[in-house]
MINUTOR-333663 format. One record per residue: x, y, z of N, C-alpha, C, O in turn. Coordinates in steps of 0.2 Angstrom, whole numbers. Example, Ala and Ser with C-alpha at 12.3 -4.5 7.8 and 13.67 -1.06 7.14 Angstrom:
! residues 2
    nc1    nc2    nc3   cac1   cac2   cac3    cc1    cc2    cc3    oc1    oc2    oc3
     66    -28     39     62    -22     39     66    -16     39     71    -17     42
     64    -11     35     68     -5     36     64      0     39     67      6     40
***
This chain:
! residues 326
    nc1    nc2    nc3   cac1   cac2   cac3    cc1    cc2    cc3    oc1    oc2    oc3
      4     -6      0      0      0      0      4      6      0     10      6      3
      2     12     -3      5     18     -3      0     23     -2     -6     22     -4
      2     29      1     -3     35      2     -1     41     -2      5     42     -3
     -6     44     -5     -5     50     -9     -4     56     -4     -9     58     -1
      2     59     -4      3     65      0      1     71     -5     -2     76     -2
      4     71    -11      2     76    -16      0     73    -22      4     69    -25
     -5     74    -25     -8     71    -31     -4     73    -38     -5     69    -43
     -1     78    -38      2     81    -44     -4     83    -48     -9     85    -46
     -3     83    -55     -8     86    -60    -11     80    -63     -9     78    -68
    -17     79    -61    -21     74    -64    -17     67    -65    -18     64    -70
    -14     65    -60    -11     58    -60    -16     53    -60    -21     54    -55
    -16     48    -64    -21     43    -64    -19     36    -65    -13     35    -67
    -23     32    -63    -22     24    -64    -24     23    -71    -29     24    -74
    -19     19    -74    -20     17    -81    -17     10    -82    -13      8    -78
    -20      6    -87    -18     -1    -88    -19     -2    -95    -22      1    -99
    -15     -7    -98    -16    -10   -105    -21    -16   -105    -20    -20   -100
    -24    -17   -111    -25    -12   -116    -30     -7   -115    -32     -3   -119
    -33     -6   -109    -38     -1   -107    -45     -5   -107    -45    -11   -106
    -50      0   -108    -57     -3   -108    -59     -5   -115    -61     -1   -119
    -59    -11   -116    -61    -14   -123    -68    -16   -123    -70    -20   -118
    -72    -15   -128    -78    -17   -129    -84    -13   -127    -90    -15   -128
    -83     -7   -125    -88     -2   -123    -88      5   -126    -91      9   -124
    -84      5   -132    -84     11   -135    -90     14   -138    -92     20   -138
    -94      9   -141   -101     11   -144   -105     13   -138   -110     17   -140
   -104     12   -132   -108     14   -126   -105     21   -123   -108     23   -118
   -100     24   -126    -97     30   -124    -91     29   -120    -89     34   -117
    -89     23   -119    -83     22   -114    -77     20   -119    -76     15   -121
    -72     25   -120    -66     24   -124    -61     19   -121    -62     18   -115
    -56     17   -124    -51     13   -121    -48     16   -115    -46     12   -111
    -46     22   -116    -42     26   -111    -35     22   -111    -33     20   -116
    -32     21   -105    -26     18   -104    -20     23   -105    -21     28   -106
    -14     20   -105     -8     25   -105     -7     28   -112     -8     24   -117
     -5     34   -113     -4     37   -119      3     35   -122      3     34   -128
      8     34   -118     14     32   -120     15     25   -118     18     23   -112
     13     20   -122     13     13   -120     20     10   -120     22      6   -116
     25     14   -123     32     11   -123     35     12   -116     37      8   -113
     34     18   -114     37     20   -107     33     16   -102     36     14    -97
     27     15   -102     22     12    -98     24      4    -97     25      2    -92
     25      1   -103     27     -6   -103     34     -7   -100     35    -12    -97
     39     -3   -101     45     -3    -99     45     -2    -91     49     -6    -88
     41      2    -88     41      3    -81     38     -4    -78     41     -6    -73
     33     -7    -81     31    -13    -78     36    -19    -79     37    -23    -74
     39    -19    -84     45    -24    -86     50    -23    -80     52    -29    -78
     52    -17    -78     57    -16    -73     55    -19    -67     60    -22    -63
     49    -19    -65     47    -21    -58     44    -28    -58     41    -31    -53
     45    -32    -64     43    -39    -64     35    -40    -65     33    -45    -64
     32    -35    -67     25    -35    -68     23    -37    -76     27    -37    -80
     17    -40    -77     15    -41    -83     14    -34    -87     13    -29    -83
     15    -34    -93     15    -27    -97      8    -23    -96      8    -17    -97
      3    -27    -95     -4    -24    -94     -5    -21    -87    -11    -18    -86
     -1    -23    -82     -3    -21    -75     -4    -14    -74     -1     -9    -78
     -9    -12    -70    -10     -5    -68     -5     -1    -65     -1     -4    -61
     -3      5    -68      2      9    -65     -1     16    -65     -6     17    -67
      3     21    -63      1     28    -63      4     32    -69     10     31    -71
      0     36    -72      2     40    -77      2     47    -74     -3     50    -72
      8     51    -74      9     57    -72      9     62    -78     13     61    -82
      6     68    -77      7     72    -83      9     79    -81      5     82    -76
     14     82    -83     17     89    -82     20     90    -75     25     93    -74
     16     87    -70     18     88    -63     17     82    -59     11     80    -59
     22     79    -56     21     72    -53     19     72    -46     19     78    -43
     17     67    -43     14     66    -36     20     65    -31     26     64    -33
     18     65    -25     22     63    -19     18     57    -16     12     58    -14
     21     51    -15     18     45    -13     22     42     -7     28     42     -7
     19     41     -1     22     38      5     20     30      5     15     28      5
     26     26      5     25     19      5     24     16     12     28     18     16
     19     12     13     18      9     19     21      2     19     20     -2     25
     23     -1     14     26     -7     14     33     -7      9     33     -3      5
     38    -11     11     43    -12      6     41    -15      0     37    -19     -1
     44    -12     -6     42    -14    -12     48    -12    -17     53    -10    -15
     47    -13    -24     51    -11    -29     47     -7    -34     41     -8    -36
     50     -1    -36     47      3    -40     51      5    -46     57      3    -47
     48      8    -51     52     11    -57     48     17    -60     42     17    -60
     52     22    -62     49     28    -65     52     29    -72     58     28    -73
     48     29    -77     50     30    -84     46     36    -87     42     39    -84
     48     37    -93     45     42    -97     48     49    -96     54     50    -96
     44     54    -95     46     61    -94     51     62    -88     49     58    -83
     56     66    -89     60     67    -83     57     72    -78     57     78    -79
     54     69    -72     52     73    -67     56     73    -61     54     75    -55
     62     72    -62     67     72    -57     65     69    -50     64     72    -45
     63     62    -50     61     59    -45     66     58    -39     72     58    -40
     63     59    -33     67     58    -27     64     53    -22     58     53    -22
     68     50    -18     66     46    -13     69     48     -6     75     48     -5
     64     51     -2     66     54      4     71     60      3     76     61      6
     70     63     -3     74     69     -5     81     67     -9     84     72    -11
     82     61     -9     88     58    -13     86     57    -20     81     53    -21
     90     59    -25     88     57    -32     87     50    -33     91     45    -31
     82     48    -37     81     41    -39     82     41    -47     80     45    -51
     86     36    -49     88     35    -56     81     33    -60     77     29    -58
     80     36    -66     75     34    -70     77     28    -74     83     27    -75
     72     24    -77     73     19    -81     76     13    -77     80      9    -80
     76     13    -71     79      8    -66     74      5    -61     69      9    -59
     75     -1    -59     71     -4    -53     74     -2    -47     80     -3    -46
     70      1    -42     73      4    -36     69      1    -30     63      0    -30
     73     -1    -25     70     -4    -19     67      2    -15     71      7    -14
     61      1    -12     58      6     -7     57      3     -1     54     -3      0
     59      6      5     57      4     12     51      7     14     49     12     12
     48      3     19     42      6     22     43     13     25     48     13     29
     39     17     24     39     24     27     43     29     22     43     35     24
     46     27     17     49     31     12     44     35      8     39     32      6
     46     41      5     42     45      1     45     46     -6     50     49     -6
     41     44    -11     43     45    -18     40     52    -20     34     53    -19
     44     56    -23     41     63    -25     44     64    -32     50     64    -33
     39     66    -36     41     69    -43     39     76    -44     34     78    -41
     43     80    -47     42     87    -48     39     88    -55     36     84    -58
     40     94    -58     38     96    -64     42     93    -70     48     91    -69
     39     91    -75     42     88    -81     47     93    -84     46     98    -86
     54     91    -84     59     95    -87     60     93    -94     62     97    -98
     59     86    -96     60     83   -102     54     79   -103     53     74   -100
     50     80   -109     44     77   -110     38     79   -106     38     85   -103
     32     76   -106     26     78   -103     23     73    -98     20     75    -93
     24     66    -99     21     61    -95     26     56    -93     30     53    -97
     26     55    -86     30     50    -83     25     44    -80     19     45    -80
     28     38    -79     25     32    -77     28     29    -71     34     28    -71
     24     28    -66     27     25    -60     24     18    -59     17     17    -58
     28     13    -59     26      6    -59     28      3    -52     33      5    -50
     24     -1    -49     25     -4    -42     24    -11    -43     20    -14    -46
     29    -15    -40     29    -22    -40     22    -25    -38     20    -23    -33
     19    -29    -42     13    -32    -41      7    -28    -44      1    -30    -44
      8    -22    -47      3    -18    -50     -1    -15    -45     -1    -16    -39
     -6    -10    -47    -11     -7    -43    -17    -11    -42    -20    -12    -47
    -19    -12    -36    -25    -17    -35    -31    -12    -34    -34    -12    -28
    -33     -9    -39    -39     -5    -39    -45     -8    -42    -44    -13    -46
    -51     -6    -40    -57    -10    -43    -58     -9    -51    -56     -4    -54
    -60    -14    -54    -61    -14    -61    -68    -11    -62    -73    -13    -59
    -69     -7    -67    -75     -5    -70    -76     -6    -77    -72     -4    -81
    -81    -10    -79    -82    -12    -86    -75    -15    -88    -73    -14    -94
    -73    -20    -84    -67    -24    -86    -60    -20    -86    -55    -23    -89
    -60    -14    -83    -53    -11    -84    -52     -7    -78    -57     -4    -75
    -46     -6    -75    -44     -1    -70    -43      6    -73    -42     11    -69
    -42      7    -79    -40     13    -82    -45     18    -81    -51     17    -80
    -43     24    -79    -47     30    -78    -49     34    -84    -45     36    -88
    -56     35    -84    -59     39    -89    -62     45    -86    -67     44    -83
    -58     50    -86    -60     56    -81    -67     59    -83    -70     60    -78
    -68     60    -89    -74     63    -91    -81     60    -89    -86     63    -88
    -81     53    -88    -86     49    -86    -86     47    -79    -91     45    -76
    -80     48    -76    -79     46    -69    -79     39    -68    -83     37    -63
    -76     35    -72    -76     28    -71    -68     26    -71    -64     29    -73
    -67     20    -67    -60     17    -67    -56     21    -61    -59     25    -58
    -50     19    -61    -45     22    -56    -48     22    -49    -50     17    -47
    -47     28    -46    -49     28    -39    -55     33    -39    -55     39    -40
    -61     30    -38    -67     34    -38    -68     37    -44    -72     42    -45
    -66     35    -50    -67     37    -57    -63     43    -59    -64     46    -64
    -58     45    -55    -55     52    -56    -47     51    -55    -45     46    -52
    -44     57    -56    -37     57    -54    -36     56    -47    -40     57    -43
    -30     54    -45    -29     52    -38    -29     59    -34    -28     64    -36
    -31     58    -27    -32     64    -23    -28     63    -16    -26     57    -14
    -26     68    -13    -22     68     -7    -26     64     -2    -32     65     -1
    -22     60      2    -25     56      7    -28     49      5    -29     45     10
    -28     48     -1    -30     41     -3    -25     36     -2    -19     38     -2
    -27     30     -1    -22     25      0    -24     20     -5    -29     17     -6
    -19     18     -9    -19     13    -15    -16      7    -13    -10      6    -12
    -20      1    -14    -17     -5    -13    -13     -8    -19    -15     -6    -25
     -8    -12    -18     -4    -15    -23     -5    -22    -23     -7    -25    -18
     -4    -26    -28     -5    -33    -29      2    -37    -26      6    -33    -24
      1    -43    -27      7    -47    -25     13    -47    -30     12    -48    -36
     19    -45    -28     24    -45    -32     26    -51    -36     25    -57    -32
     28    -51    -42     30    -57    -45     37    -59    -43     41    -56    -40
     39    -65    -46     46    -68    -44     51    -64    -47     57    -64    -45
     50    -60    -52     55    -55    -55     56    -48    -52     59    -44    -55
     52    -47    -47     52    -41    -44     59    -40    -40     59    -42    -34
     63    -36    -43     70    -35    -39     73    -28    -41     72    -26    -47
     76    -25    -37     80    -19    -39     86    -20    -43     89    -26    -43
     89    -15    -46     95    -16    -49     95    -17    -56    100    -19    -59
     89    -17    -59     88    -18    -67     87    -11    -70     85     -7    -67
     90    -11    -76     90     -4    -80     88     -6    -87     90    -11    -90
     84     -1    -90     83     -2    -97     89      0   -101     91      6   -100
     91     -4   -106     96     -2   -110     95      5   -114     89      6   -116
     99      9   -115     98     15   -118     95     15   -125     91     19   -127
     97     10   -129     94      9   -136     87      6   -136     84      6   -141
     84      5   -130     78      2   -129     73      7   -127     67      5   -126
     75     13   -125     71     18   -123     68     23   -128     72     24   -133
     62     26   -127     61     31   -132     65     37   -131     67     39   -125
     66     41   -136     71     47   -135     66     53   -133     63     56   -137
     67     55   -127     63     61   -124     68     66   -123     71     66   -117
     69     71   -127     74     76   -126     71     83   -127     75     88   -128
     64     84   -127     61     90   -129     63     94   -135     66     99   -134
     63     90   -141     65     94   -147     61    100   -149     63    104   -153
     55    100   -146     50    105   -148     47    104   -155     43    108   -157
     50    100   -158     48     98   -165     48     90   -165     52     87   -163
     42     88   -168     41     80   -168     39     78   -175     35     81   -178
     42     73   -178     40     70   -184     35     64   -182     37     59   -178
     29     65   -184     23     60   -182     21     56   -188     19     59   -194
     22     50   -188     20     45   -194     12     45   -194      9     44   -189
      9     45   -200      2     44   -201      1     40   -207      5     39   -211
     -5     36   -207     -7     33   -213    -13     37   -216    -17     40   -212
    -13     37   -223    -19     40   -226    -26     37   -224    -26     31   -223
    -31     41   -223    -38     38   -222    -40     38   -215    -37     40   -211
    -47     37   -215    -51     34   -220    -54     39   -225    -57     36   -229
    -53     45   -224    -57     50   -228    -52     54   -232    -54     60   -233
    -46     52   -234    -41     56   -237    -44     58   -244    -41     63   -247
    -49     54   -247    -51     56   -254    -56     62   -253    -59     64   -258
    -57     65   -247    -61     71   -247    -56     78   -247    -59     83   -247
    -50     76   -247    -45     82   -247    -41     82   -253    -39     76   -256
    -41     87   -257    -38     87   -263    -30     87   -263    -27     87   -257
    -27     86   -269    -19     85   -269    -16     90   -265    -11     89   -262
    -18     96   -266    -14    102   -263    -15    102   -256    -11    104   -252
    -21    100   -254    -23    100   -246    -19     95   -243    -16     96   -237
    -18     89   -246    -14     84   -243     -6     86   -243     -3     84   -238
     -4     89   -248      3     91   -249      4     96   -243      9     96   -240
     -1    101   -242      0    106   -237      0    103   -230      4    105   -226
     -4     98   -229     -4     94   -222      3     91   -221      5     92   -215
      6     88   -226     12     84   -225     18     88   -225     23     86   -222
     18     94   -228     24     99   -228     23    105   -224     28    109   -224
     18    105   -220     18    111   -215     19    110   -208     19    104   -206
     21    115   -204     21    114   -197     14    115   -194     10    119   -196
     13    111   -189      7    111   -185      8    112   -178     12    108   -175
      6    117   -175      7    119   -168      2    115   -163     -4    116   -164
      4    112   -158      0    109   -153     -3    114   -148      1    118   -145
     -9    115   -148    -12    120   -144    -13    118   -137    -14    112   -135
    -14    123   -132    -15    121   -125    -22    118   -124    -23    115   -119
    -26    120   -128    -33    117   -127    -33    110   -130    -37    109   -135
    -29    106   -127    -29     99   -128    -29     95   -122    -27     97   -117
    -31     88   -123    -31     84   -117    -31     77   -119    -30     75   -125
    -33     72   -115    -33     65   -117    -39     63   -121    -39     57   -123
    -43     68   -123    -48     67   -128    -46     68   -135    -47     65   -140
    -43     74   -135    -40     76   -142    -35     81   -142    -34     85   -137
    -30     81   -146    -25     86   -147    -26     91   -153    -26     89   -158
    -28     97   -151    -30    102   -156    -24    105   -159    -19    107   -155
    -24    106   -165    -18    109   -169    -20    115   -173    -26    117   -174
    -15    119   -174    -15    125   -177    -10    125   -183     -5    124   -183
    -13    127   -189     -9    127   -195    -13    130   -201    -17    134   -200
    -10    128   -207    -13    131   -213    -20    129   -215    -22    124   -211
    -24    132   -219    -30    130   -221    -30    123   -225    -25    122   -229
    -36    120   -225    -37    114   -229    -41    115   -235    -44    120   -236
    -40    111   -240    -44    112   -247    -46    105   -248    -43    100   -247
    -52    105   -252    -56     99   -252    -57     97   -260    -57    101   -264
    -59     91   -260    -61     88   -267    -68     90   -268    -72     92   -264
    -71     89   -274    -78     90   -276    -82     85   -272    -88     87   -270
    -80     80   -270    -84     75   -265    -86     78   -259    -91     77   -256
    -82     83   -256    -83     86   -250    -88     92   -251    -91     94   -246
    -88     95   -257    -91    102   -258    -98    100   -262   -102    105   -262
    -98     95   -266   -104     93   -269   -107     87   -267   -105     81   -270
   -111     87   -262   -113     81   -258   -120     81   -257   -123     86   -257
   -123     76   -255   -130     75   -253   -131     79   -246   -126     79   -242
   -137     82   -245   -138     86   -239   -137     82   -232   -135     85   -227
   -138     76   -232   -137     72   -226   -130     72   -223   -128     70   -217
   -125     74   -228   -118     74   -226   -116     81   -222   -110     82   -220
   -121     85   -222   -119     92   -219   -117     97   -223   -115     96   -229
   -117    103   -221   -115    109   -225   -108    110   -226   -106    112   -232
   -104    110   -221    -97    111   -221    -93    106   -225    -95    100   -224
    -88    107   -229    -84    102   -232    -82     97   -228    -81     91   -230
    -80     98   -222    -77     93   -217    -83     89   -214    -81     84   -210
    -89     91   -215    -95     86   -212    -96     80   -217    -95     80   -223
    -98     75   -213    -99     69   -217   -105     65   -213   -105     66   -207
   -108     61   -216   -113     56   -212   -109     53   -206   -104     50   -207
   -112     53   -200   -109     50   -195   -106     43   -196   -110     39   -199
   -100     42   -194    -97     36   -195    -91     35   -190    -90     39   -186
    -88     29   -190    -84     27   -184    -77     31   -185    -75     32   -191
    -74     33   -179    -68     36   -179    -62     31   -177    -63     28   -172
    -57     31   -181    -51     26   -179    -48     29   -173    -48     35   -172
    -45     25   -169    -40     27   -164    -34     31   -167    -31     28   -171
    -33     37   -165    -28     41   -168    -30     45   -174    -25     48   -177
    -36     45   -176    -38     49   -182    -37     56   -181    -38     59   -176
    -35     60   -187    -34     67   -187    -41     69   -189    -43     69   -195
    -45     71   -184    -52     73   -185    -53     80   -187    -50     85   -184
    -56     82   -193    -56     88   -196    -62     92   -194    -67     90   -197
    -62     96   -189    -68    100   -187    -68    107   -190    -65    111   -188
    -71    108   -196    -71    114   -200    -64    114   -203    -62    110   -207
    -60    119   -200    -53    119   -203    -48    117   -197    -42    118   -198
    -50    115   -191    -46    113   -186    -45    106   -185    -50    102   -184
    -39    103   -186    -38     96   -185    -37     95   -178    -33     98   -174
    -40     89   -175    -39     87   -168    -38     80   -169    -42     76   -171
    -32     78   -166    -30     71   -166    -34     68   -160    -33     70   -154
    -38     63   -161    -42     59   -156    -37     54   -153    -35     49   -156
    -36     55   -147    -32     50   -143    -36     46   -138    -42     44   -139
    -33     44   -133    -35     38   -129    -42     39   -126    -46     34   -126
    -45     45   -124    -51     46   -122    -56     49   -127    -61     52   -125
    -54     48   -133    -58     51   -139    -65     48   -140    -66     42   -138
    -69     51   -144    -76     48   -146    -75     42   -151    -70     42   -154
    -80     38   -152    -79     33   -156    -83     34   -163    -81     31   -168
    -87     39   -163    -90     41   -170    -92     48   -170    -92     52   -165
    -94     51   -176    -96     58   -177    -97     59   -184    -96     55   -188
    -98     66   -185    -99     68   -192    -94     72   -195    -96     77   -199
    -88     71   -193    -82     75   -197    -78     70   -200    -77     64   -198
    -74     72   -205    -70     68   -209    -63     67   -205    -61     71   -201
    -60     61   -207    -53     60   -204    -48     58   -210    -48     52   -212
    -45     63   -212    -41     62   -218    -35     58   -217    -32     54   -221
    -32     58   -211    -26     54   -209    -27     51   -202    -31     53   -198
    -23     46   -200    -23     43   -194    -16     42   -191    -12     39   -195
    -15     44   -185     -8     43   -182     -7     36   -180    -12     33   -177
     -2     33   -182     -1     26   -180      1     25   -173      3     29   -169
     -1     19   -170      0     18   -163      7     18   -161      9     20   -155
     12     16   -165     19     17   -163     22     24   -163     27     25   -160
     18     29   -165     19     36   -164     16     39   -158     17     45   -157
     12     36   -155      8     39   -149     12     41   -144     10     46   -140
     18     38   -142     22     40   -137     25     47   -138     26     51   -134
     25     49   -145     28     56   -146     22     61   -145     24     66   -142
     16     59   -146     10     64   -144     10     64   -136     10     70   -134
     11     59   -133     11     59   -125     17     63   -122     15     66   -117
     22     64   -126     28     67   -123     29     74   -125     34     78   -124
     24     76   -130     25     83   -132     21     88   -128     16     86   -124
     23     94   -128     20    100   -124     16    105   -128     18    106   -134
     12    108   -125      8    114   -129     14    119   -132     18    121   -128
     13    120   -138     17    125   -142     22    121   -146     26    124   -150
     23    114   -145     27    110   -149     25    110   -156     19    111   -157
     29    108   -161     27    108   -168     28    101   -170     32     98   -169
     22     99   -174     22     93   -177     23     94   -185     21     98   -188
     27     89   -187     27     88   -195     25     81   -196     29     76   -194
     20     80   -200     18     73   -202     21     70   -208     23     73   -212
     22     63   -207     25     60   -212     21     54   -214     19     50   -210
     19     53   -220     14     48   -222     18     41   -223     24     41   -226
     16     36   -220     19     29   -221     13     24   -223      7     26   -223
     15     19   -226     11     14   -228      8      9   -222     11     10   -217
      3      6   -223      1      1   -218      6     -4   -216      7     -5   -210
     10     -6   -220     15    -11   -219     21     -8   -215     23    -11   -210
     22     -2   -216     27      2   -213     25      3   -205     29      3   -201
     19      5   -205     16      6   -198     16      0   -194     18      0   -188
     15     -6   -197     15    -12   -193     22    -14   -191     23    -16   -186
     27    -12   -196     34    -14   -194     36    -10   -188     40    -12   -184
     34     -3   -188     36      1   -183     33     -1   -176     36     -1   -171
     27     -4   -176     24     -6   -170     28    -13   -168     29    -13   -162
     30    -17   -172     33    -23   -171     40    -21   -168     42    -24   -163
     43    -16   -170     50    -14   -168     49    -11   -161     53    -12   -156
     43     -7   -159     42     -5   -153     41    -11   -148     44    -11   -142
     37    -16   -150     36    -21   -146     42    -25   -144     43    -28   -138
     47    -26   -149     53    -29   -147     58    -26   -142     62    -29   -139
     57    -19   -141     60    -15   -136     57    -16   -129     60    -13   -125
     52    -19   -129     48    -20   -122     49    -27   -120     44    -29   -117
     54    -31   -121     55    -37   -119     61    -38   -114     65    -33   -113
     61    -43   -110     66    -44   -105     73    -43   -108     78    -41   -104
     74    -44   -114     81    -43   -117     83    -36   -117     89    -34   -118
     78    -31   -116     80    -24   -116     83    -22   -109     84    -16   -109
     83    -26   -104     85    -25    -98     93    -27    -97     95    -32   -100
     96    -23    -92    103    -25    -90    104    -23    -83    100    -20    -80
    109    -26    -80    111    -24    -73    113    -17    -73    116    -14    -77
    110    -13    -67    111     -6    -66    118     -5    -64    120      0    -62
***
């Protein structure tokens, strides 16, 4: 068990793969945005990759442990300390009963992950412990953690031990470049954007706006232009060129609301009446998770086969072979 002394900024319980099978009822998958850092944190403490852990965004929490355990902190650099002494990131660290882990503001990246041996033993809601803030389900009472809460942990596995480290070449590169290359695949509605509009999307800078959250990442950039299909259509498709008859939204779709693209992320809707010209691939989601308002995206189109290869490459870096002695 550990106690929340300071909750940080919307620190939440998340797990993989999230809440599956309820999207049509209004409950998205949720889960960690940076699955790469999340899985490595669990790997370090001997947990299954899907075990529940904490996702910290922009400003981390302070947690007092009531039992000896093993922890790991990955993702954004929030300068973690244990009783005031620096804690190495990307390593498994022993914690004694009574010690306090504290994370500060993110200096590099945006989201950090805290895994505890045995995982977080919180109630499941609709088959998942993942927190969906907007509906108040999952996590602890449906919301971000709060000061004074006590969170139970599960039974540590046989691989839970301190002194393990993720090899440098197996970690995501989080160095606050303020510019990110984001891989996308065309579709499902790329044929509603003309050739010039598609060229402009792929060759322009897009700024991430502060009006973004785990539902959608709102972008600012040049205007879009459309094909005849978007401007000469039946009335049920709506008046604006970006309107379309309600249809399903892919996870990671670049949802075009008028002239404003919004990348639909973990807590995004499942359906609606806007077109989605491109979709961010799952292997690039960690870049979205670690970017900050004001950062600039440049999108790069890849094929479905390339997207699958990038995801396989990410998965290979989340295996026991990616660890070494600290």
